[in-house]
All heavy atoms as a GROMACS GRO file, in nm:
protein
  613
    1MET      N    1   1.920   3.831   3.078
    1MET     CA    2   1.917   3.685   3.021
    1MET      C    3   1.902   3.698   2.876
    1MET      O    4   1.828   3.768   2.822
    1MET     CB    5   1.790   3.634   3.082
    1MET     CG    6   1.779   3.477   3.044
    1MET     SD    7   1.621   3.401   3.100
    1MET     CE    8   1.673   3.359   3.249
    2ASP      N    9   1.999   3.622   2.806
    2ASP     CA   10   2.010   3.615   2.655
    2ASP      C   11   1.915   3.518   2.600
    2ASP      O   12   1.927   3.395   2.638
    2ASP     CB   13   2.153   3.605   2.620
    2ASP     CG   14   2.181   3.627   2.471
    2ASP    OD1   15   2.094   3.706   2.414
    2ASP    OD2   16   2.272   3.582   2.421
    3LYS      N   17   1.821   3.557   2.523
    3LYS     CA   18   1.729   3.467   2.457
    3LYS      C   19   1.795   3.407   2.330
    3LYS      O   20   1.852   3.485   2.256
    3LYS     CB   21   1.595   3.530   2.421
    3LYS     CG   22   1.485   3.448   2.394
    3LYS     CD   23   1.365   3.527   2.375
    3LYS     CE   24   1.254   3.446   2.318
    3LYS     NZ   25   1.127   3.528   2.302
    4LYS      N   26   1.765   3.279   2.309
    4LYS     CA   27   1.822   3.212   2.184
    4LYS      C   28   1.746   3.260   2.060
    4LYS      O   29   1.635   3.274   2.066
    4LYS     CB   30   1.811   3.060   2.186
    4LYS     CG   31   1.906   2.996   2.293
    4LYS     CD   32   1.896   2.847   2.266
    4LYS     CE   33   1.982   2.785   2.374
    4LYS     NZ   34   1.985   2.637   2.366
    5GLN      N   35   1.810   3.283   1.957
    5GLN     CA   36   1.755   3.341   1.835
    5GLN      C   37   1.755   3.236   1.729
    5GLN      O   38   1.866   3.176   1.697
    5GLN     CB   39   1.826   3.462   1.784
    5GLN     CG   40   1.824   3.575   1.880
    5GLN     CD   41   1.751   3.695   1.822
    5GLN    OE1   42   1.723   3.710   1.709
    5GLN    NE2   43   1.698   3.790   1.911
    6PHE      N   44   1.642   3.195   1.684
    6PHE     CA   45   1.638   3.096   1.575
    6PHE      C   46   1.638   3.152   1.436
    6PHE      O   47   1.602   3.267   1.420
    6PHE     CB   48   1.520   2.996   1.584
    6PHE     CG   49   1.535   2.919   1.713
    6PHE    CD1   50   1.446   2.958   1.820
    6PHE    CD2   51   1.606   2.801   1.725
    6PHE    CE1   52   1.448   2.864   1.932
    6PHE    CE2   53   1.609   2.728   1.835
    6PHE     CZ   54   1.527   2.768   1.933
    7ALA      N   55   1.680   3.085   1.333
    7ALA     CA   56   1.684   3.144   1.199
    7ALA      C   57   1.548   3.164   1.148
    7ALA      O   58   1.518   3.254   1.078
    7ALA     CB   59   1.757   3.046   1.109
    8PHE      N   60   1.455   3.082   1.193
    8PHE     CA   61   1.312   3.095   1.135
    8PHE      C   62   1.221   3.121   1.256
    8PHE      O   63   1.245   3.080   1.374
    8PHE     CB   64   1.261   2.954   1.073
    8PHE     CG   65   1.329   2.934   0.934
    8PHE    CD1   66   1.348   2.797   0.903
    8PHE    CD2   67   1.368   3.022   0.853
    8PHE    CE1   68   1.407   2.765   0.777
    8PHE    CE2   69   1.438   3.001   0.734
    8PHE     CZ   70   1.447   2.862   0.700
    9GLU      N   71   1.108   3.189   1.213
    9GLU     CA   72   1.020   3.216   1.315
    9GLU      C   73   0.889   3.128   1.286
    9GLU      O   74   0.886   3.053   1.188
    9GLU     CB   75   0.976   3.365   1.311
    9GLU     CG   76   1.076   3.454   1.362
    9GLU     CD   77   1.027   3.603   1.357
    9GLU    OE1   78   0.912   3.629   1.299
    9GLU    OE2   79   1.092   3.688   1.409
   10LYS      N   80   0.783   3.144   1.362
   10LYS     CA   81   0.668   3.050   1.345
   10LYS      C   82   0.601   3.079   1.211
   10LYS      O   83   0.560   2.991   1.144
   10LYS     CB   84   0.559   3.094   1.451
   10LYS     CG   85   0.449   3.014   1.450
   10LYS     CD   86   0.348   3.050   1.569
   10LYS     CE   87   0.222   2.965   1.552
   10LYS     NZ   88   0.129   2.993   1.654
   11SER      N   89   0.602   3.206   1.162
   11SER     CA   90   0.546   3.238   1.029
   11SER      C   91   0.620   3.178   0.920
   11SER      O   92   0.559   3.146   0.828
   11SER     CB   93   0.540   3.399   1.012
   11SER     OG   94   0.684   3.448   1.004
   12ASN      N   95   0.754   3.160   0.930
   12ASN     CA   96   0.828   3.093   0.824
   12ASN      C   97   0.786   2.948   0.818
   12ASN      O   98   0.778   2.893   0.712
   12ASN     CB   99   0.978   3.102   0.860
   12ASN     CG  100   1.038   3.239   0.853
   12ASN    OD1  101   1.049   3.318   0.955
   12ASN    ND2  102   1.076   3.282   0.730
   13TYR      N  103   0.776   2.882   0.938
   13TYR     CA  104   0.732   2.737   0.940
   13TYR      C  105   0.595   2.719   0.876
   13TYR      O  106   0.560   2.621   0.799
   13TYR     CB  107   0.737   2.686   1.071
   13TYR     CG  108   0.880   2.663   1.117
   13TYR    CD1  109   0.938   2.739   1.224
   13TYR    CD2  110   0.967   2.575   1.062
   13TYR    CE1  111   1.066   2.729   1.268
   13TYR    CE2  112   1.096   2.559   1.094
   13TYR     CZ  113   1.141   2.635   1.208
   13TYR     OH  114   1.266   2.623   1.250
   14ILE      N  115   0.504   2.818   0.898
   14ILE     CA  116   0.365   2.810   0.844
   14ILE      C  117   0.379   2.825   0.697
   14ILE      O  118   0.306   2.755   0.618
   14ILE     CB  119   0.275   2.920   0.912
   14ILE    CG1  120   0.252   2.878   1.056
   14ILE    CG2  121   0.140   2.929   0.841
   14ILE    CD1  122   0.184   2.988   1.136
   15LEU      N  123   0.459   2.914   0.650
   15LEU     CA  124   0.467   2.950   0.510
   15LEU      C  125   0.530   2.821   0.436
   15LEU      O  126   0.490   2.785   0.328
   15LEU     CB  127   0.550   3.064   0.479
   15LEU     CG  128   0.475   3.201   0.519
   15LEU    CD1  129   0.579   3.317   0.493
   15LEU    CD2  130   0.353   3.217   0.423
   16LEU      N  131   0.630   2.761   0.503
   16LEU     CA  132   0.690   2.631   0.446
   16LEU      C  133   0.591   2.523   0.440
   16LEU      O  134   0.586   2.454   0.342
   16LEU     CB  135   0.815   2.602   0.539
   16LEU     CG  136   0.935   2.664   0.514
   16LEU    CD1  137   1.049   2.640   0.627
   16LEU    CD2  138   0.993   2.634   0.380
   17LEU      N  139   0.503   2.507   0.546
   17LEU     CA  140   0.403   2.410   0.539
   17LEU      C  141   0.307   2.436   0.425
   17LEU      O  142   0.267   2.336   0.354
   17LEU     CB  143   0.335   2.402   0.678
   17LEU     CG  144   0.229   2.294   0.686
   17LEU    CD1  145   0.296   2.158   0.675
   17LEU    CD2  146   0.160   2.305   0.821
   18ILE      N  147   0.270   2.556   0.404
   18ILE     CA  148   0.178   2.586   0.300
   18ILE      C  149   0.245   2.558   0.164
   18ILE      O  150   0.178   2.493   0.073
   18ILE     CB  151   0.131   2.732   0.293
   18ILE    CG1  152   0.046   2.755   0.419
   18ILE    CG2  153   0.073   2.775   0.177
   18ILE    CD1  154   0.021   2.907   0.450
   19GLY      N  155   0.374   2.579   0.138
   19GLY     CA  156   0.442   2.552   0.024
   19GLY      C  157   0.446   2.403  -0.008
   19GLY      O  158   0.438   2.354  -0.115
   20VAL      N  159   0.482   2.332   0.095
   20VAL     CA  160   0.484   2.185   0.076
   20VAL      C  161   0.347   2.122   0.047
   20VAL      O  162   0.350   2.035  -0.042
   20VAL     CB  163   0.541   2.122   0.213
   20VAL    CG1  164   0.526   1.974   0.211
   20VAL    CG2  165   0.688   2.156   0.230
   21VAL      N  166   0.248   2.172   0.104
   21VAL     CA  167   0.108   2.124   0.066
   21VAL      C  168   0.074   2.161  -0.084
   21VAL      O  169   0.016   2.078  -0.151
   21VAL     CB  170   0.007   2.193   0.156
   21VAL    CG1  171  -0.142   2.178   0.114
   21VAL    CG2  172   0.012   2.142   0.301
   22ILE      N  173   0.120   2.283  -0.130
   22ILE     CA  174   0.104   2.316  -0.268
   22ILE      C  175   0.180   2.219  -0.356
   22ILE      O  176   0.136   2.173  -0.469
   22ILE     CB  177   0.145   2.453  -0.294
   22ILE    CG1  178   0.044   2.559  -0.223
   22ILE    CG2  179   0.153   2.481  -0.450
   22ILE    CD1  180   0.107   2.699  -0.228
   23ILE      N  181   0.302   2.184  -0.318
   23ILE     CA  182   0.380   2.085  -0.404
   23ILE      C  183   0.315   1.957  -0.405
   23ILE      O  184   0.303   1.888  -0.509
   23ILE     CB  185   0.526   2.080  -0.347
   23ILE    CG1  186   0.600   2.216  -0.365
   23ILE    CG2  187   0.601   1.978  -0.409
   23ILE    CD1  188   0.723   2.232  -0.300
   24ILE      N  189   0.274   1.902  -0.285
   24ILE     CA  190   0.205   1.780  -0.282
   24ILE      C  191   0.076   1.780  -0.360
   24ILE      O  192   0.052   1.668  -0.432
   24ILE     CB  193   0.167   1.730  -0.138
   24ILE    CG1  194   0.304   1.709  -0.062
   24ILE    CG2  195   0.078   1.621  -0.131
   24ILE    CD1  196   0.289   1.686   0.089
   25ALA      N  197   0.000   1.885  -0.371
   25ALA     CA  198  -0.117   1.896  -0.450
   25ALA      C  199  -0.082   1.882  -0.603
   25ALA      O  200  -0.147   1.812  -0.669
   25ALA     CB  201  -0.189   2.029  -0.428
   26GLY      N  202   0.030   1.943  -0.646
   26GLY     CA  203   0.077   1.935  -0.772
   26GLY      C  204   0.106   1.796  -0.820
   26GLY      O  205   0.077   1.751  -0.919
   27PHE      N  206   0.179   1.721  -0.718
   27PHE     CA  207   0.212   1.579  -0.758
   27PHE      C  208   0.089   1.491  -0.757
   27PHE      O  209   0.081   1.394  -0.836
   27PHE     CB  210   0.305   1.534  -0.655
   27PHE     CG  211   0.450   1.560  -0.675
   27PHE    CD1  212   0.520   1.667  -0.612
   27PHE    CD2  213   0.523   1.503  -0.793
   27PHE    CE1  214   0.651   1.698  -0.636
   27PHE    CE2  215   0.654   1.547  -0.815
   27PHE     CZ  216   0.722   1.640  -0.739
   28ILE      N  217  -0.013   1.516  -0.675
   28ILE     CA  218  -0.127   1.442  -0.685
   28ILE      C  219  -0.202   1.471  -0.812
   28ILE      O  220  -0.262   1.376  -0.873
   28ILE     CB  221  -0.228   1.492  -0.561
   28ILE    CG1  222  -0.162   1.428  -0.424
   28ILE    CG2  223  -0.368   1.430  -0.579
   28ILE    CD1  224  -0.229   1.470  -0.307
   29LEU      N  225  -0.204   1.590  -0.864
   29LEU     CA  226  -0.263   1.626  -0.992
   29LEU      C  227  -0.190   1.552  -1.108
   29LEU      O  228  -0.253   1.520  -1.211
   29LEU     CB  229  -0.267   1.774  -1.017
   29LEU     CG  230  -0.367   1.855  -0.945
   29LEU    CD1  231  -0.348   1.999  -0.961
   29LEU    CD2  232  -0.506   1.819  -0.979
   30MET      N  233  -0.069   1.518  -1.088
   30MET     CA  234   0.004   1.446  -1.198
   30MET      C  235  -0.031   1.288  -1.195
   30MET      O  236  -0.001   1.226  -1.297
   30MET     CB  237   0.153   1.457  -1.171
   30MET     CG  238   0.218   1.580  -1.226
   30MET     SD  239   0.397   1.575  -1.211
   30MET     CE  240   0.438   1.731  -1.141
   31THR      N  241  -0.093   1.244  -1.103
   31THR     CA  242  -0.113   1.091  -1.091
   31THR      C  243  -0.232   1.057  -1.175
   31THR      O  244  -0.324   1.153  -1.214
   31THR     CB  245  -0.154   1.061  -0.943
   31THR    OG1  246  -0.271   1.119  -0.906
   31THR    CG2  247  -0.034   1.077  -0.848
   32GLY      N  248  -0.244   0.941  -1.219
   32GLY     CA  249  -0.343   0.892  -1.301
   32GLY      C  250  -0.298   0.764  -1.362
   32GLY      O  251  -0.197   0.702  -1.341
   33PRO      N  252  -0.401   0.701  -1.446
   33PRO     CA  253  -0.376   0.572  -1.514
   33PRO      C  254  -0.247   0.581  -1.607
   33PRO      O  255  -0.241   0.694  -1.675
   33PRO     CB  256  -0.499   0.535  -1.578
   33PRO     CG  257  -0.571   0.663  -1.600
   33PRO     CD  258  -0.523   0.755  -1.492
   34GLY      N  259  -0.182   0.484  -1.628
   34GLY     CA  260  -0.067   0.486  -1.713
   34GLY      C  261  -0.087   0.389  -1.828
   34GLY      O  262  -0.179   0.315  -1.820
   35SER      N  263   0.001   0.402  -1.924
   35SER     CA  264  -0.019   0.310  -2.040
   35SER      C  265   0.054   0.178  -2.014
   35SER      O  266   0.156   0.182  -1.942
   35SER     CB  267   0.029   0.382  -2.164
   35SER     OG  268  -0.044   0.487  -2.206
   36THR      N  269   0.005   0.076  -2.075
   36THR     CA  270   0.088  -0.055  -2.071
   36THR      C  271   0.109  -0.087  -2.204
   36THR      O  272   0.083  -0.018  -2.306
   36THR     CB  273  -0.009  -0.163  -2.005
   36THR    OG1  274  -0.126  -0.175  -2.082
   36THR    CG2  275  -0.059  -0.122  -1.865
   37GLU      N  276   0.170  -0.210  -2.225
   37GLU     CA  277   0.219  -0.261  -2.352
   37GLU      C  278   0.094  -0.286  -2.446
   37GLU      O  279   0.097  -0.284  -2.574
   37GLU     CB  280   0.301  -0.371  -2.346
   37GLU     CG  281   0.439  -0.346  -2.289
   37GLU     CD  282   0.523  -0.462  -2.264
   37GLU    OE1  283   0.496  -0.569  -2.340
   37GLU    OE2  284   0.627  -0.454  -2.203
   38THR      N  285  -0.016  -0.325  -2.382
   38THR     CA  286  -0.135  -0.359  -2.462
   38THR      C  287  -0.237  -0.260  -2.468
   38THR      O  288  -0.336  -0.265  -2.551
   38THR     CB  289  -0.191  -0.488  -2.396
   38THR    OG1  290  -0.235  -0.452  -2.258
   38THR    CG2  291  -0.092  -0.612  -2.407
   39HIS      N  292  -0.231  -0.159  -2.386
   39HIS     CA  293  -0.328  -0.052  -2.378
   39HIS      C  294  -0.267   0.086  -2.364
   39HIS      O  295  -0.194   0.124  -2.290
   39HIS     CB  296  -0.429  -0.079  -2.254
   39HIS     CG  297  -0.543   0.028  -2.246
   39HIS    ND1  298  -0.522   0.145  -2.186
   39HIS    CD2  299  -0.667   0.031  -2.311
   39HIS    CE1  300  -0.643   0.211  -2.184
   39HIS    NE2  301  -0.723   0.144  -2.262
   40PHE      N  302  -0.314   0.175  -2.463
   40PHE     CA  303  -0.254   0.315  -2.459
   40PHE      C  304  -0.354   0.400  -2.398
   40PHE      O  305  -0.487   0.389  -2.418
   40PHE     CB  306  -0.241   0.373  -2.606
   40PHE     CG  307  -0.202   0.510  -2.616
   40PHE    CD1  308  -0.078   0.560  -2.567
   40PHE    CD2  309  -0.296   0.604  -2.655
   40PHE    CE1  310  -0.041   0.689  -2.564
   40PHE    CE2  311  -0.259   0.732  -2.659
   40PHE     CZ  312  -0.137   0.779  -2.606
   41GLU      N  313  -0.322   0.474  -2.295
   41GLU     CA  314  -0.399   0.564  -2.215
   41GLU      C  315  -0.377   0.711  -2.264
   41GLU      O  316  -0.271   0.762  -2.234
   41GLU     CB  317  -0.379   0.550  -2.071
   41GLU     CG  318  -0.461   0.648  -1.985
   41GLU     CD  319  -0.605   0.597  -1.992
   41GLU    OE1  320  -0.640   0.475  -1.982
   41GLU    OE2  321  -0.690   0.697  -1.999
   42PRO      N  322  -0.469   0.774  -2.342
   42PRO     CA  323  -0.444   0.911  -2.390
   42PRO      C  324  -0.450   1.016  -2.270
   42PRO      O  325  -0.399   1.120  -2.303
   42PRO     CB  326  -0.570   0.930  -2.485
   42PRO     CG  327  -0.667   0.829  -2.446
   42PRO     CD  328  -0.597   0.725  -2.387
   43ASP      N  329  -0.491   0.980  -2.153
   43ASP     CA  330  -0.499   1.076  -2.047
   43ASP      C  331  -0.362   1.115  -2.005
   43ASP      O  332  -0.338   1.220  -1.929
   43ASP     CB  333  -0.582   1.016  -1.929
   43ASP     CG  334  -0.598   1.109  -1.821
   43ASP    OD1  335  -0.636   1.230  -1.848
   43ASP    OD2  336  -0.572   1.069  -1.702
   44ILE      N  337  -0.244   1.042  -2.045
   44ILE     CA  338  -0.111   1.084  -2.000
   44ILE      C  339  -0.070   1.217  -2.072
   44ILE      O  340   0.013   1.273  -2.008
   44ILE     CB  341  -0.018   0.979  -2.030
   44ILE    CG1  342   0.001   0.944  -2.177
   44ILE    CG2  343  -0.044   0.853  -1.950
   44ILE    CD1  344   0.107   0.842  -2.211
   45PHE      N  345  -0.145   1.249  -2.162
   45PHE     CA  346  -0.106   1.376  -2.236
   45PHE      C  347  -0.220   1.483  -2.210
   45PHE      O  348  -0.235   1.577  -2.284
   45PHE     CB  349  -0.095   1.363  -2.386
   45PHE     CG  350   0.012   1.266  -2.415
   45PHE    CD1  351  -0.004   1.143  -2.474
   45PHE    CD2  352   0.158   1.290  -2.385
   45PHE    CE1  353   0.101   1.059  -2.503
   45PHE    CE2  354   0.252   1.204  -2.426
   45PHE     CZ  355   0.228   1.088  -2.484
   46SER      N  356  -0.293   1.469  -2.104
   46SER     CA  357  -0.404   1.574  -2.077
   46SER      C  358  -0.338   1.694  -2.023
   46SER      O  359  -0.222   1.720  -1.971
   46SER     CB  360  -0.488   1.517  -1.973
   46SER     OG  361  -0.434   1.511  -1.840
   47PHE      N  362  -0.408   1.810  -2.032
   47PHE     CA  363  -0.356   1.941  -1.996
   47PHE      C  364  -0.335   1.941  -1.843
   47PHE      O  365  -0.235   1.996  -1.790
   47PHE     CB  366  -0.482   2.037  -2.020
   47PHE     CG  367  -0.453   2.164  -1.953
   47PHE    CD1  368  -0.360   2.266  -2.012
   47PHE    CD2  369  -0.510   2.222  -1.836
   47PHE    CE1  370  -0.336   2.386  -1.964
   47PHE    CE2  371  -0.488   2.345  -1.775
   47PHE     CZ  372  -0.395   2.425  -1.838
   48ARG      N  373  -0.410   1.869  -1.762
   48ARG     CA  374  -0.390   1.854  -1.619
   48ARG      C  375  -0.251   1.799  -1.589
   48ARG      O  376  -0.184   1.857  -1.496
   48ARG     CB  377  -0.504   1.774  -1.552
   48ARG     CG  378  -0.482   1.757  -1.404
   48ARG     CD  379  -0.593   1.670  -1.342
   48ARG     NE  380  -0.606   1.535  -1.403
   48ARG     CZ  381  -0.554   1.428  -1.364
   48ARG    NH1  382  -0.484   1.439  -1.259
   48ARG    NH2  383  -0.561   1.318  -1.420
   49ARG      N  384  -0.222   1.690  -1.647
   49ARG     CA  385  -0.104   1.621  -1.615
   49ARG      C  386   0.028   1.678  -1.683
   49ARG      O  387   0.137   1.660  -1.624
   49ARG     CB  388  -0.114   1.474  -1.653
   49ARG     CG  389  -0.220   1.410  -1.565
   49ARG     CD  390  -0.232   1.264  -1.617
   49ARG     NE  391  -0.129   1.172  -1.571
   49ARG     CZ  392  -0.127   1.046  -1.592
   49ARG    NH1  393  -0.230   0.995  -1.664
   49ARG    NH2  394  -0.026   0.962  -1.553
   50ILE      N  395   0.008   1.747  -1.793
   50ILE     CA  396   0.123   1.809  -1.866
   50ILE      C  397   0.157   1.943  -1.834
   50ILE      O  398   0.278   1.991  -1.825
   50ILE     CB  399   0.113   1.778  -2.020
   50ILE    CG1  400   0.100   1.641  -2.058
   50ILE    CG2  401   0.216   1.862  -2.100
   50ILE    CD1  402   0.223   1.564  -2.042
   51LYS      N  403   0.059   2.033  -1.815
   51LYS     CA  404   0.078   2.168  -1.793
   51LYS      C  405   0.046   2.219  -1.650
   51LYS      O  406   0.117   2.292  -1.587
   51LYS     CB  407   0.010   2.258  -1.901
   51LYS     CG  408   0.053   2.214  -2.029
   51LYS     CD  409   0.014   2.314  -2.143
   51LYS     CE  410   0.082   2.258  -2.268
   51LYS     NZ  411   0.067   2.340  -2.373
   52LEU      N  412  -0.073   2.189  -1.610
   52LEU     CA  413  -0.132   2.245  -1.474
   52LEU      C  414  -0.052   2.192  -1.363
   52LEU      O  415  -0.001   2.275  -1.280
   52LEU     CB  416  -0.277   2.218  -1.459
   52LEU     CG  417  -0.348   2.255  -1.349
   52LEU    CD1  418  -0.342   2.414  -1.353
   52LEU    CD2  419  -0.480   2.203  -1.332
   53ALA      N  420  -0.032   2.072  -1.353
   53ALA     CA  421   0.044   2.014  -1.233
   53ALA      C  422   0.185   2.055  -1.227
   53ALA      O  423   0.217   2.097  -1.110
   53ALA     CB  424   0.025   1.849  -1.228
   54PRO      N  425   0.254   2.053  -1.335
   54PRO     CA  426   0.388   2.100  -1.314
   54PRO      C  427   0.399   2.262  -1.284
   54PRO      O  428   0.495   2.295  -1.203
   54PRO     CB  429   0.466   2.075  -1.444
   54PRO     CG  430   0.382   1.959  -1.507
   54PRO     CD  431   0.244   1.985  -1.455
   55ALA      N  432   0.308   2.326  -1.332
   55ALA     CA  433   0.304   2.476  -1.294
   55ALA      C  434   0.274   2.490  -1.141
   55ALA      O  435   0.329   2.577  -1.084
   55ALA     CB  436   0.201   2.541  -1.382
   56ILE      N  437   0.183   2.414  -1.091
   56ILE     CA  438   0.141   2.424  -0.951
   56ILE      C  439   0.260   2.382  -0.875
   56ILE      O  440   0.303   2.445  -0.764
   56ILE     CB  441   0.023   2.337  -0.917
   56ILE    CG1  442  -0.095   2.410  -0.987
   56ILE    CG2  443   0.006   2.311  -0.772
   56ILE    CD1  444  -0.228   2.326  -0.968
   57CYS      N  445   0.330   2.275  -0.913
   57CYS     CA  446   0.460   2.231  -0.837
   57CYS      C  447   0.567   2.340  -0.838
   57CYS      O  448   0.625   2.370  -0.732
   57CYS     CB  449   0.515   2.102  -0.894
   57CYS     SG  450   0.418   1.953  -0.848
   58PHE      N  451   0.584   2.406  -0.954
   58PHE     CA  452   0.685   2.501  -0.965
   58PHE      C  453   0.644   2.627  -0.876
   58PHE      O  454   0.735   2.682  -0.808
   58PHE     CB  455   0.698   2.550  -1.118
   58PHE     CG  456   0.796   2.659  -1.133
   58PHE    CD1  457   0.930   2.623  -1.132
   58PHE    CD2  458   0.759   2.786  -1.160
   58PHE    CE1  459   1.030   2.726  -1.150
   58PHE    CE2  460   0.851   2.892  -1.184
   58PHE     CZ  461   0.988   2.849  -1.171
   59GLY      N  462   0.515   2.660  -0.881
   59GLY     CA  463   0.469   2.770  -0.784
   59GLY      C  464   0.494   2.730  -0.634
   59GLY      O  465   0.537   2.818  -0.564
   60GLY      N  466   0.471   2.607  -0.601
   60GLY     CA  467   0.508   2.575  -0.470
   60GLY      C  468   0.647   2.575  -0.427
   60GLY      O  469   0.672   2.623  -0.320
   61PHE      N  470   0.731   2.548  -0.528
   61PHE     CA  471   0.879   2.559  -0.500
   61PHE      C  472   0.920   2.707  -0.480
   61PHE      O  473   0.996   2.744  -0.392
   61PHE     CB  474   0.966   2.493  -0.596
   61PHE     CG  475   0.970   2.340  -0.589
   61PHE    CD1  476   0.913   2.253  -0.687
   61PHE    CD2  477   1.022   2.270  -0.479
   61PHE    CE1  478   0.910   2.122  -0.673
   61PHE    CE2  479   1.024   2.144  -0.472
   61PHE     CZ  480   0.965   2.055  -0.574
   62ILE      N  481   0.864   2.788  -0.561
   62ILE     CA  482   0.886   2.936  -0.554
   62ILE      C  483   0.839   2.987  -0.420
   62ILE      O  484   0.902   3.068  -0.351
   62ILE     CB  485   0.824   3.010  -0.676
   62ILE    CG1  486   0.890   2.963  -0.808
   62ILE    CG2  487   0.832   3.163  -0.650
   62ILE    CD1  488   1.033   2.993  -0.822
   63PHE      N  489   0.721   2.945  -0.383
   63PHE     CA  490   0.658   2.978  -0.254
   63PHE      C  491   0.743   2.927  -0.129
   63PHE      O  492   0.768   3.007  -0.036
   63PHE     CB  493   0.519   2.920  -0.231
   63PHE     CG  494   0.443   2.986  -0.127
   63PHE    CD1  495   0.389   3.104  -0.152
   63PHE    CD2  496   0.431   2.926  -0.005
   63PHE    CE1  497   0.304   3.157  -0.049
   63PHE    CE2  498   0.362   2.993   0.104
   63PHE     CZ  499   0.296   3.107   0.077
   64VAL      N  500   0.804   2.810  -0.148
   64VAL     CA  501   0.897   2.768  -0.034
   64VAL      C  502   1.015   2.854  -0.036
   64VAL      O  503   1.070   2.884   0.082
   64VAL     CB  504   0.927   2.606  -0.065
   64VAL    CG1  505   1.062   2.573   0.024
   64VAL    CG2  506   0.814   2.524  -0.038
   65ILE      N  507   1.072   2.888  -0.150
   65ILE     CA  508   1.191   2.982  -0.138
   65ILE      C  509   1.154   3.121  -0.080
   65ILE      O  510   1.230   3.174   0.006
   65ILE     CB  511   1.237   3.005  -0.290
   65ILE    CG1  512   1.307   2.872  -0.344
   65ILE    CG2  513   1.345   3.114  -0.292
   65ILE    CD1  514   1.344   2.876  -0.494
   66TYR      N  515   1.030   3.172  -0.115
   66TYR     CA  516   0.993   3.288  -0.042
   66TYR      C  517   0.976   3.264   0.109
   66TYR      O  518   1.014   3.350   0.182
   66TYR     CB  519   0.854   3.331  -0.103
   66TYR     CG  520   0.791   3.436  -0.016
   66TYR    CD1  521   0.837   3.568  -0.024
   66TYR    CD2  522   0.688   3.415   0.065
   66TYR    CE1  523   0.776   3.658   0.054
   66TYR    CE2  524   0.625   3.502   0.144
   66TYR     CZ  525   0.672   3.641   0.142
   66TYR     OH  526   0.608   3.736   0.216
   67ALA      N  527   0.931   3.146   0.152
   67ALA     CA  528   0.912   3.119   0.286
   67ALA      C  529   1.040   3.114   0.358
   67ALA      O  530   1.064   3.164   0.479
   67ALA     CB  531   0.841   2.990   0.314
   68ILE      N  532   1.148   3.067   0.299
   68ILE     CA  533   1.280   3.059   0.357
   68ILE      C  534   1.336   3.206   0.367
   68ILE      O  535   1.397   3.233   0.471
   68ILE     CB  536   1.378   2.975   0.279
   68ILE    CG1  537   1.319   2.827   0.294
   68ILE    CG2  538   1.514   2.982   0.319
   68ILE    CD1  539   1.390   2.733   0.195
   69MET      N  540   1.317   3.291   0.266
   69MET     CA  541   1.376   3.427   0.261
   69MET      C  542   1.293   3.527   0.352
   69MET      O  543   1.339   3.634   0.376
   69MET     CB  544   1.385   3.474   0.116
   69MET     CG  545   1.470   3.376   0.028
   69MET     SD  546   1.635   3.356   0.076
   69MET     CE  547   1.705   3.513   0.021
   70HIS      N  548   1.171   3.493   0.383
   70HIS     CA  549   1.085   3.577   0.447
   70HIS      C  550   1.131   3.625   0.586
   70HIS      O  551   1.182   3.546   0.668
   70HIS     CB  552   0.943   3.520   0.464
   70HIS     CG  553   0.857   3.608   0.542
   70HIS    ND1  554   0.796   3.707   0.491
   70HIS    CD2  555   0.802   3.590   0.673
   70HIS    CE1  556   0.704   3.764   0.578
   70HIS    NE2  557   0.708   3.684   0.692
   71LYS      N  558   1.144   3.753   0.606
   71LYS     CA  559   1.184   3.820   0.736
   71LYS      C  560   1.068   3.837   0.816
   71LYS      O  561   0.971   3.918   0.772
   71LYS     CB  562   1.268   3.929   0.710
   71LYS     CG  563   1.399   3.905   0.656
   71LYS     CD  564   1.478   4.035   0.664
   71LYS     CE  565   1.612   4.005   0.598
   71LYS     NZ  566   1.699   4.132   0.590
   72GLY      N  567   1.055   3.779   0.934
   72GLY     CA  568   0.941   3.803   1.021
   72GLY      C  569   0.939   3.935   1.085
   72GLY      O  570   1.012   4.032   1.052
   73ASN      N  571   0.872   3.954   1.191
   73ASN     CA  572   0.866   4.078   1.272
   73ASN      C  573   0.974   4.073   1.385
   73ASN      O  574   0.937   4.081   1.502
   73ASN     CB  575   0.732   4.096   1.333
   73ASN     CG  576   0.620   4.100   1.234
   73ASN    OD1  577   0.654   4.166   1.122
   73ASN    ND2  578   0.503   4.068   1.255
   74LYS      N  579   1.095   4.057   1.335
   74LYS     CA  580   1.211   4.057   1.442
   74LYS      C  581   1.236   4.195   1.490
   74LYS      O  582   1.249   4.288   1.415
   74LYS     CB  583   1.328   4.002   1.380
   74LYS     CG  584   1.329   3.847   1.351
   74LYS     CD  585   1.450   3.794   1.296
   74LYS     CE  586   1.432   3.646   1.268
   74LYS     NZ  587   1.558   3.592   1.227
   75LYS      N  588   1.250   4.209   1.625
   75LYS     CA  589   1.268   4.331   1.679
   75LYS      C  590   1.424   4.336   1.710
   75LYS      O  591   1.486   4.248   1.781
   75LYS     CB  592   1.196   4.344   1.817
   75LYS     CG  593   1.049   4.361   1.787
   75LYS     CD  594   0.981   4.375   1.914
   75LYS     CE  595   0.827   4.380   1.894
   75LYS     NZ  596   0.751   4.384   2.016
   76LEU      N  597   1.493   4.440   1.658
   76LEU     CA  598   1.638   4.453   1.682
   76LEU      C  599   1.664   4.517   1.821
   76LEU      O  600   1.587   4.613   1.849
   76LEU     CB  601   1.701   4.530   1.573
   76LEU     CG  602   1.693   4.461   1.437
   76LEU    CD1  603   1.747   4.564   1.332
   76LEU    CD2  604   1.763   4.333   1.434
   77LYS      N  605   1.749   4.464   1.900
   77LYS     CA  606   1.781   4.528   2.037
   77LYS      C  607   1.920   4.596   2.018
   77LYS      O  608   2.003   4.565   1.971
   77LYS     CB  609   1.794   4.405   2.128
   77LYS     CG  610   1.649   4.355   2.162
   77LYS     CD  611   1.664   4.248   2.271
   77LYS     CE  612   1.542   4.196   2.306
   77LYS     NZ  613   1.539   4.105   2.404
   0.00000   0.00000   0.00000
């Protein structure tokens, strides 16, 4: 009996999910109050929104690429 082989294994999907959660966390860190025409909000230039959050998102995207390229414990027959 020939078993169907999928491109991804369970470990790939788990790693993809972790990567997506990291990306979502980076986008959440980017949120905050915005400036309007009458009020300037200096928080838009904070370290968290300008440097930390994009770095976390970038790391999440790199992790997703790793999750796609990751080879599981496939046994060759």
